[in-house]
N, C-alpha and C positions, 0 to 999 in steps of 0.2 A: 170376447168370443169363447164359446164353450169348449169342452174337451172333445177330442175325437178318439174313439176307441174301436179298434178292429178286433173281432173275434174270429179266430181261424183254428183249423185243426183237421184231423182225419175224419173221413166219413163215419158217422155213427157214434161219435164221441159224446154227443149231446151239446155241441157248441151252440146250436140254435136255441135250445131251451135255456141255456145260460144267458145268451144275448137277450132273450125275451124277459127273463127275470131281472137282469141288470137294468133294462130300459124301464120296466114297470117300477122297480124300486126307486130309480132316480125321479120318475114322475111323482110317485107318492111323497117323496121328500121335497117336492115343490120345484123341481127343475123342469125346464122346457127341453124335451127330448125328441130326437128324430132317430128312428130305427130304419136303417137302409139295408135292404135285402139285395146282396150282390151275387146270390147263388142262381146262376142261369144254367147250371148243369143238371142238378138233381131237383125235380119238381115236387118231390114227395114230402120232404121234411124241411121246409123253408119257413122263415118268419112271415112271409106273405100270407100263408094259410091262416095265420092267427091275427090278421090285421084288425078284425072287429074287436077282439079282446083288447088289443093294444090301444086302439082308439078310445075304447070305453075308459081306459085308465089314463087317457090324456097324452098318449104317445103318437106322434106323427109317424106315418109309415110311408116309405118310398119303395115301391116294388118294381121288378122287371115288367115291362109292358107285355101284356098278353099272358101273364102268369095265371095258371089254372084255367086256360081256355083250350079250344081245340086247335090252336095255332102252335106248331111244334117248337119253333125257335123264338124264345123270348128275347126282347131287346131292352137296352137300358134307356129309360125315359130321360128327357131333357132335364127334368127336376132333379136327377141324380147329381148334376153339377152344382146345384144350389147348396149342397152341404158344405162346400168349401168357403162360402160367405155367410153361413148361418150363424146366428148367435146361440143356437141350441147346443146342448150336448148331443153329439152325434155318435151313434153306435152302428158299426158296419158288420153285418153278418156275412162273412165271406163264404164262398163255396168251399167244399171239402177238398183236401189234398192240394197238390200243385195244379191240377187241372182247374179246380174251382177258383184257385187264387189268381189265375191269369187276368181276370177282370181287374183285380187290384193294381196290377202292373200298368194298366191304362191310366190310372190316376195317381201313380206313385209320386210324381213331381208335386202335384197339388197337396197330397197327403203330407209329404215331408215339409212343404212350405207352411202348412197350417200347424204342424206338430201333432204327434199322435202317440198312443200306446197300442201295442199289438199283443194281445193275450192269446197264447197258444194253449188250447184245451186238449187235454190228453185223458185217456181212460185205460187203465191197466187191464180191463176185462174185454177189450176189443182185440180181435185178431189183427195181426200185422204191426201192432204197437204195444203188445203186452210186455215186451222187453224194453227197458229204458233206451238202449242203444238204437233200437228200431224206431222208437218214438222220436228221438232226436233226428234220425235220418229223414223222417217225414217232415219234421219242422224245417230242416235245411232245404229240402226240395221246395217247400212253400216259399221260403225266403228267397231262394234263387230265382223263382219264377216271377214273384211280384216285386222284387227289388227293394223290399222293406225288411227290417229286422224285428223279430219278436222282442218284447221288453219284459215279459213275465210269463210264467206257466200257471195254468189253472188246472188243478186235479179234479176231474169230473168222473172219477172211477165209480161205476155203478153196474148193477146187473138187473136192470129193470125192476119188476115187482119183487124180485128176490133180494133187493138191496137191504142190508141191515147194518147195524153199527160195526160188527166185526169186518164186514166187507169193505167198509170205508176206512177204518183204522188199518186194515191189512194192506191198503194201497199207499199209505203215507211214505213208507220207505222207497217205494217205486217212484212216487212223485218227486221226492227230494233228490233222487238219483237223476231223474230227467232234468231237474233244475241244475244240478251240479254239472252234468255233461254239457248242457246247453249254455252254461255260463250266464244264466239269468235267474232272478229270484222266483221262488214259488209264492205266488200272490195269495192263494187260498186253496182249500179243498171244499168242494160243494157237498151238501148233504140234504136229503129231503127234510123239510121243516120239522116233521114229526120225530126225527131222530136226533135233533140237535142236543137235547138234554142227556142223551146217552153217550156223548162223545167227549174226549178229553178237553178240558178247559184250556190247556196250555198250547193247543194247536188252533190255527185260524180256519174256521169253517164258515162257509157262506150258505145260508139256508135258501133252498129253492123250492118252488112249487113246480109240479110237472104239467106243462102245457102241451109239449110235443109228444104225441102218442101214435102208435100204429092203430089201424082201424079196430083190431081186436082188443086193444087196450082201453079204448075210449069209454067203455062202460065198466064200472066196477074195478078201476085201477086200485092197487094196494099201495102205490107210492105215496 
């Protein structure tokens, strides 16, 4: 049975973009991958919106029923339950904050039985979590609601098209403090692929492409 990875975090941290990159990278490396979108709260920045790109890369996508239609309340499809018996690597893109993480609680027993890692994505440049203590408070509220514990931190600190190498290196101390306070390791810091060569070699960086964009960013993005 493949690995099960949950990607969670505060709204706007870039957790969905990280989930998409992780799924595509796994598929490129020859793994069978299922990306499961469990965000039934925020319809604007979810992995379901990028299902065509993901499928082109060989990633199976499970989305909330009625996502991106004129029906207001999306529901979880029956296929959502298939991830607990799947031989694929499964990546769950959880909804933001504790509200979005409530859906995880519905499956907490099955998730624990299968085994999982839960990656907490944080971003120093987002309001409400710019202080390490505040970021950990958000993490604890997510854990309390879903009944699962995070296993590692992912530093996804960025400032959209203004992200440069100093912005990323300037977030490393913040990310390490979040890790220390949370009592879990810092898995990596993400960076736009174009910047990897400008970053310290003694730190762990995960190169990402930017798929999730606002409408006004979709043309001519500098990321």
